[in-house]
DSSP file (Angstrom, degrees, kcal/mol; ACC not computed):
  #  RESIDUE AA STRUCTURE BP1 BP2  ACC     N-H-->O    O-->H-N    N-H-->O    O-->H-N    TCO  KAPPA ALPHA  PHI   PSI    X-CA   Y-CA   Z-CA
    1    1 A M              0   0    0      0, 0.0     2,-0.1     0, 0.0    10,-0.1   0.000 360.0 360.0 360.0 121.6   38.0  -39.1   -0.6
    2    2 A P        -     0   0    0      0, 0.0     4,-0.0     0, 0.0    53,-0.0  -0.409 360.0-137.5 -66.8 147.7   37.8  -38.0   -4.2
    3    3 A R    >   -     0   0    0     -2,-0.1     3,-1.7     2,-0.1     8,-0.0   0.931  21.6-178.2 -76.6 -46.8   35.7  -40.4   -6.3
    4    4 A F  T 3  S-     0   0    0      1,-0.3     3,-0.1     2,-0.0    -1,-0.1   0.836  78.9 -62.9  47.4  36.9   37.9  -40.5   -9.5
    5    5 A S  T 3  S+     0   0    0      1,-0.2     2,-0.3     0, 0.0    -1,-0.3   0.805 104.4 133.9  61.0  33.9   35.2  -42.9  -10.9
    6    6 A H    <   -     0   0    0     -3,-1.7    -1,-0.2     1,-0.1    55,-0.0  -0.806  57.3-105.7-112.5 156.6   35.7  -45.6   -8.3
    7    7 A S     >  -     0   0    0     -2,-0.3     4,-2.4     1,-0.1     5,-0.2  -0.220  31.4-107.2 -74.0 166.6   33.1  -47.4   -6.3
    8    8 A A  H  > S+     0   0    0      1,-0.2     4,-2.6     2,-0.2     5,-0.2   0.855 120.5  57.1 -61.8 -35.5   32.4  -46.8   -2.6
    9    9 A V  H  > S+     0   0    0      2,-0.2     4,-1.9     1,-0.2    -1,-0.2   0.925 109.0  45.0 -62.4 -44.7   34.1  -50.1   -1.8
   10   10 A E  H  > S+     0   0    0      2,-0.2     4,-2.1     1,-0.2    -2,-0.2   0.910 113.3  50.1 -66.6 -42.2   37.4  -48.9   -3.5
   11   11 A R  H  X S+     0   0    0     -4,-2.4     4,-2.5     1,-0.2    -2,-0.2   0.915 111.0  49.3 -62.3 -42.3   37.2  -45.5   -1.8
   12   12 A N  H  X S+     0   0    0     -4,-2.6     4,-2.7     2,-0.2    -1,-0.2   0.857 108.0  54.3 -67.1 -34.6   36.7  -47.0    1.6
   13   13 A L  H  X S+     0   0    0     -4,-1.9     4,-2.3     2,-0.2    -1,-0.2   0.940 111.5  44.0 -62.6 -47.4   39.6  -49.4    1.1
   14   14 A V  H  X S+     0   0    0     -4,-2.1     4,-2.7     2,-0.2     5,-0.2   0.911 114.0  51.4 -63.4 -41.8   41.9  -46.5    0.3
   15   15 A K  H  X S+     0   0    0     -4,-2.5     4,-2.5     1,-0.2    -2,-0.2   0.914 110.9  47.1 -62.7 -43.8   40.5  -44.5    3.2
   16   16 A R  H  X S+     0   0    0     -4,-2.7     4,-2.2     2,-0.2    -1,-0.2   0.902 112.7  49.6 -65.2 -40.9   41.0  -47.3    5.7
   17   17 A R  H  X S+     0   0    0     -4,-2.3     4,-2.3    -5,-0.2    -2,-0.2   0.937 113.9  44.7 -63.4 -46.5   44.6  -47.9    4.4
   18   18 A L  H  X S+     0   0    0     -4,-2.7     4,-2.5     2,-0.2     5,-0.2   0.905 111.6  53.0 -65.3 -40.8   45.5  -44.2    4.7
   19   19 A R  H  X S+     0   0    0     -4,-2.5     4,-2.1    -5,-0.2    -1,-0.2   0.915 111.3  46.6 -60.2 -43.2   43.8  -43.9    8.1
   20   20 A E  H  X S+     0   0    0     -4,-2.2     4,-2.6     2,-0.2     5,-0.2   0.895 111.8  50.5 -66.8 -40.5   45.8  -46.8    9.4
   21   21 A L  H  X>S+     0   0    0     -4,-2.3     4,-2.8     2,-0.2     5,-1.1   0.884 110.4  49.8 -65.5 -37.6   49.1  -45.5    8.0
   22   22 A I  I  <>S+     0   0    0     -4,-2.5     5,-2.8     3,-0.2    -2,-0.2   0.922 113.3  46.8 -65.2 -43.0   48.4  -42.1    9.6
   23   23 A R  I  <5S+     0   0    0     -4,-2.1    -2,-0.2    -5,-0.2    -1,-0.2   0.901 122.4  34.4 -64.7 -41.5   47.8  -43.7   12.9
   24   24 A M  I  <5S+     0   0    0     -4,-2.6    -2,-0.2    -5,-0.1    -1,-0.2   0.775 134.5  16.9 -87.8 -28.2   50.9  -46.0   12.7
   25   25 A E  I  X5S+     0   0    0     -4,-2.8     4,-1.4    -5,-0.2    -3,-0.2   0.831 124.4  38.3-112.3 -55.8   53.4  -43.8   10.9
   26   26 A L  I  ><S+     0   0    0     -5,-1.1     4,-2.5     2,-0.2     5,-0.2   0.941 112.2  50.8 -73.9 -49.2   52.5  -40.1   10.9
   27   27 A L  H  ><S+     0   0    0     -5,-2.8     4,-2.4     1,-0.2    -1,-0.2   0.907 111.7  47.7 -60.5 -44.0   51.0  -39.5   14.3
   28   28 A P  H  > S+     0   0    0      0, 0.0     4,-2.3     0, 0.0    -1,-0.2   0.891 112.0  51.6 -62.6 -36.2   53.9  -41.1   16.2
   29   29 A A  H  X S+     0   0    0     -4,-1.4     4,-1.7     2,-0.2    -2,-0.2   0.899 111.4  46.5 -66.1 -39.5   56.4  -39.1   14.1
   30   30 A L  H  X S+     0   0    0     -4,-2.5     4,-2.0     2,-0.2    -1,-0.2   0.875 110.9  52.3 -69.4 -36.8   54.5  -35.9   14.9
   31   31 A A  H  X S+     0   0    0     -4,-2.4     4,-1.9    -5,-0.2    -2,-0.2   0.905 109.4  49.2 -64.9 -40.6   54.4  -36.8   18.6
   32   32 A A  H  X S+     0   0    0     -4,-2.3     4,-1.4     1,-0.2    -1,-0.2   0.867 108.3  54.7 -65.2 -35.8   58.2  -37.4   18.6
   33   33 A R  H  < S+     0   0    0     -4,-1.7     4,-0.4     1,-0.2    -2,-0.2   0.906 109.1  47.2 -63.1 -42.3   58.6  -34.0   16.9
   34   34 A D  H >< S+     0   0    0     -4,-2.0     3,-0.7     1,-0.2    -2,-0.2   0.855 108.6  55.2 -68.0 -35.2   56.7  -32.3   19.7
   35   35 A D  H 3< S+     0   0    0     -4,-1.9    -1,-0.2     1,-0.2    -2,-0.2   0.792 110.5  45.4 -68.6 -27.5   58.7  -34.2   22.3
   36   36 A T  T 3< S+     0   0    0     -4,-1.4    -1,-0.2    -3,-0.2    -2,-0.2   0.443  85.3 116.3 -96.7   0.0   62.0  -32.9   20.9
   37   37 A A  S <  S-     0   0    0     -3,-0.7     2,-0.1    -4,-0.4    -3,-0.0  -0.423  77.6-100.0 -67.4 142.7   60.8  -29.3   20.5
   38   38 A P        -     0   0    0      0, 0.0     2,-0.5     0, 0.0    -1,-0.1  -0.361  34.5-118.1 -65.8 141.2   62.8  -26.8   22.6
   39   39 A A        +     0   0    0      1,-0.2    -3,-0.0    -3,-0.1     0, 0.0  -0.675  34.1 173.0 -81.3 125.5   61.1  -25.7   25.8
   40   40 A T        -     0   0    0     -2,-0.5    -1,-0.2     0, 0.0     0, 0.0   0.568  40.5-128.4-106.6 -13.9   60.4  -22.0   25.9
   41   41 A G  S    S+     0   0    0      1,-0.0    -2,-0.1     0, 0.0     0, 0.0   0.328  96.4  75.6  83.2  -9.7   58.4  -21.9   29.1
   42   42 A T        +     0   0    0      2,-0.0     2,-0.2     0, 0.0     5,-0.1  -0.290  63.7 167.1-127.7  47.7   55.6  -20.0   27.3
   43   43 A H        -     0   0    0      2,-0.0     2,-0.2     3,-0.0     5,-0.0  -0.445  11.8-171.8 -68.6 130.2   54.0  -22.8   25.2
   44   44 A T        -     0   0    0     -2,-0.2     3,-0.2     1,-0.0    -2,-0.0  -0.702  38.7-101.3-114.0 171.5   50.6  -21.8   23.8
   45   45 A A  S    S+     0   0    0     -2,-0.2    -2,-0.0     1,-0.2    -1,-0.0   0.836 121.9  41.5 -63.0 -33.3   48.1  -24.0   22.0
   46   46 A T  S >  S+     0   0    0      2,-0.1     3,-1.6     3,-0.1     2,-0.4   0.673  88.5 103.3 -91.4 -16.6   49.2  -22.8   18.5
   47   47 A E  T 3  S+     0   0    0      1,-0.3     3,-0.1    -3,-0.2    -4,-0.0  -0.519 100.1   0.4 -69.6 123.5   52.9  -22.8   19.2
   48   48 A G  T 3  S+     0   0    0     -2,-0.4    -1,-0.3     1,-0.3     2,-0.1   0.461  98.0 139.8  79.3   0.3   54.4  -25.8   17.5
   49   49 A S    <   -     0   0    0     -3,-1.6     2,-0.4   -15,-0.0    -1,-0.3  -0.416  32.6-164.8 -76.7 157.6   51.1  -26.9   16.1
   50   50 A L        -     0   0    0     -3,-0.1     2,-0.5    -2,-0.1    -3,-0.0  -0.987  13.4-149.4-147.5 128.8   50.9  -28.3   12.6
   51   51 A D        -     0   0    0     -2,-0.4     2,-0.4     2,-0.0    -2,-0.0  -0.870  17.1-169.8 -98.6 131.9   48.0  -29.0   10.2
   52   52 A V        -     0   0    0     -2,-0.5     2,-0.5     2,-0.0    -2,-0.0  -0.987   5.8-161.7-124.4 129.2   48.5  -31.8    7.8
   53   53 A V        -     0   0    0     -2,-0.4     2,-0.6     2,-0.0    -2,-0.0  -0.947   3.2-161.8-111.8 126.4   46.2  -32.5    4.9
   54   54 A I        -     0   0    0     -2,-0.5     2,-0.5     2,-0.0    -2,-0.0  -0.937  10.4-176.9-108.2 122.4   46.3  -36.0    3.3
   55   55 A R        -     0   0    0     -2,-0.6     2,-0.6   -54,-0.1    -2,-0.0  -0.978  22.8-131.9-122.1 130.1   44.8  -36.2   -0.1
   56   56 A A        -     0   0    0     -2,-0.5   -41,-0.0     2,-0.0    -2,-0.0  -0.703  20.8-149.2 -82.4 121.6   44.4  -39.4   -2.1
   57   57 A A    >   -     0   0    0     -2,-0.6     3,-2.1     1,-0.1     4,-0.4  -0.447  31.6-102.5 -80.3 161.6   45.7  -39.1   -5.6
   58   58 A P  G >  S+     0   0    0      0, 0.0     3,-1.3     0, 0.0     4,-0.4   0.830 121.7  63.1 -55.2 -31.4   44.1  -41.2   -8.4
   59   59 A S  G >> S+     0   0    0      1,-0.2     4,-1.0     2,-0.2     3,-0.9   0.685  84.4  77.0 -68.5 -16.3   47.1  -43.5   -8.2
   60   60 A A  G <4 S+     0   0    0     -3,-2.1    -1,-0.2     1,-0.2     8,-0.1   0.781  84.8  63.3 -64.3 -26.1   46.3  -44.4   -4.6
   61   61 A Y  G <4 S+     0   0    0     -3,-1.3    -1,-0.2    -4,-0.4    -2,-0.2   0.799 109.7  37.9 -70.1 -27.5   43.5  -46.7   -5.9
   62   62 A Q  T <4 S+     0   0    0     -3,-0.9    -1,-0.2    -4,-0.4    -2,-0.2   0.572  97.7 101.4 -95.9 -11.7   46.0  -48.9   -7.7
   63   63 A A     <  -     0   0    0     -4,-1.0     2,-0.1     1,-0.1    -3,-0.0  -0.459  65.7-135.2 -78.2 144.1   48.7  -48.7   -5.0
   64   64 A D     >  -     0   0    0     -2,-0.1     4,-2.1     1,-0.1     3,-0.2  -0.359  34.9 -93.2 -86.6 176.8   49.3  -51.5   -2.5
   65   65 A Y  H  > S+     0   0    0      1,-0.2     4,-2.5     2,-0.2     5,-0.1   0.889 124.2  51.7 -59.7 -43.0   49.7  -50.9    1.2
   66   66 A D  H  > S+     0   0    0      1,-0.2     4,-2.1     2,-0.2    -1,-0.2   0.857 108.7  51.1 -66.2 -34.6   53.6  -50.8    1.1
   67   67 A T  H  > S+     0   0    0      2,-0.2     4,-1.9    -3,-0.2    -1,-0.2   0.914 111.5  47.1 -67.5 -42.6   53.5  -48.2   -1.7
   68   68 A L  H  X S+     0   0    0     -4,-2.1     4,-2.4     2,-0.2    -2,-0.2   0.895 110.0  54.0 -64.6 -39.1   51.1  -46.0    0.3
   69   69 A R  H  X S+     0   0    0     -4,-2.5     4,-2.5     1,-0.2    -2,-0.2   0.913 107.3  50.7 -60.5 -42.8   53.4  -46.5    3.4
   70   70 A A  H  X S+     0   0    0     -4,-2.1     4,-2.1     1,-0.2    -1,-0.2   0.892 110.0  50.3 -62.4 -39.5   56.4  -45.3    1.4
   71   71 A A  H  X S+     0   0    0     -4,-1.9     4,-2.0     2,-0.2    -1,-0.2   0.900 110.6  48.9 -66.0 -40.4   54.5  -42.2    0.3
   72   72 A V  H  X S+     0   0    0     -4,-2.4     4,-2.3     2,-0.2    -2,-0.2   0.906 110.4  51.2 -65.6 -40.9   53.5  -41.5    3.9
   73   73 A R  H  X S+     0   0    0     -4,-2.5     4,-2.2     2,-0.2    -2,-0.2   0.881 108.4  51.5 -65.1 -37.2   57.1  -41.9    5.0
   74   74 A R  H  X S+     0   0    0     -4,-2.1     4,-2.2     2,-0.2    -1,-0.2   0.901 109.2  51.2 -63.7 -39.1   58.2  -39.5    2.2
   75   75 A A  H  X S+     0   0    0     -4,-2.0     4,-2.4     2,-0.2    -2,-0.2   0.899 108.0  52.0 -64.0 -39.7   55.6  -37.0    3.5
   76   76 A I  H  X S+     0   0    0     -4,-2.3     4,-2.6     2,-0.2    -2,-0.2   0.917 108.8  50.6 -61.7 -43.4   57.0  -37.4    7.0
   77   77 A D  H  X S+     0   0    0     -4,-2.2     4,-2.3     1,-0.2    -2,-0.2   0.900 110.3  49.5 -61.5 -40.9   60.5  -36.6    5.8
   78   78 A R  H  X S+     0   0    0     -4,-2.2     4,-2.5     2,-0.2    -1,-0.2   0.894 110.3  50.7 -65.9 -38.6   59.2  -33.5    4.0
   79   79 A I  H  X S+     0   0    0     -4,-2.4     4,-1.8     2,-0.2    -2,-0.2   0.932 110.7  49.2 -63.0 -45.1   57.4  -32.4    7.2
   80   80 A R  H  X S+     0   0    0     -4,-2.6     4,-0.6     1,-0.2    -2,-0.2   0.907 112.7  47.5 -60.9 -42.1   60.6  -32.9    9.2
   81   81 A Q  H >< S+     0   0    0     -4,-2.3     3,-0.6     1,-0.2     4,-0.4   0.904 112.4  48.4 -66.2 -40.9   62.7  -30.9    6.6
   82   82 A S  H 3< S+     0   0    0     -4,-2.5    -1,-0.2     1,-0.2    -2,-0.2   0.768 118.7  39.3 -73.8 -23.6   60.2  -28.1    6.5
   83   83 A T  H >X S+     0   0    0     -4,-1.8     3,-0.9    -5,-0.2     4,-0.6   0.390  88.2  96.0-104.2   3.4   59.9  -27.7   10.2
   84   84 A A  T X< S+     0   0    0     -4,-0.6     3,-0.5    -3,-0.6     4,-0.5   0.873  85.7  47.8 -62.7 -38.3   63.6  -28.3   11.0
   85   85 A G  T 3> S+     0   0    0     -4,-0.4     4,-1.5     1,-0.2    -1,-0.3   0.595  91.8  84.0 -78.5 -10.2   64.5  -24.6   11.2
   86   86 A E  H <> S+     0   0    0     -3,-0.9     4,-1.0     1,-0.2    -1,-0.2   0.891  88.1  49.3 -60.8 -43.9   61.5  -23.9   13.4
   87   87 A G  H <X S+     0   0    0     -4,-0.6     4,-0.8    -3,-0.5     3,-0.3   0.863 107.7  53.8 -66.7 -36.5   63.2  -24.8   16.7
   88   88 A R  H  4 S+     0   0    0     -4,-0.5     3,-0.4     1,-0.2    -1,-0.2   0.846 104.1  56.4 -67.0 -33.0   66.3  -22.7   16.0
   89   89 A E  H  < S+     0   0    0     -4,-1.5    -1,-0.2     1,-0.2    -2,-0.2   0.811 105.0  52.3 -68.4 -29.5   64.1  -19.6   15.4
   90   90 A R  H  <        0   0    0     -4,-1.0    -1,-0.2    -3,-0.3    -2,-0.2   0.707 360.0 360.0 -81.2 -20.5   62.5  -19.9   18.9
   91   91 A Q     <        0   0    0     -4,-0.8    -1,-0.2    -3,-0.4    -2,-0.1   0.507 360.0 360.0 -69.0 360.0   65.7  -20.1   20.9
């Protein structure tokens, strides 16, 4: 968590909120993405894997939970759009 001149209490609040949103929103969306991926019969550990980096912007300290949730959902939509062509390439 970047400090952005905020106290440890504020940083931990943002960290806890983001951690919960990732657990409740992002991870289930990624799991659903993996369940709908086409079966190739030769699945490897790296095939279909995805690294996601969540970085708190300075505005996250002023944002409420619902605003952060909306931002995470937009990120999920961008992930879906960027990986949509992935399944067609493997067929």
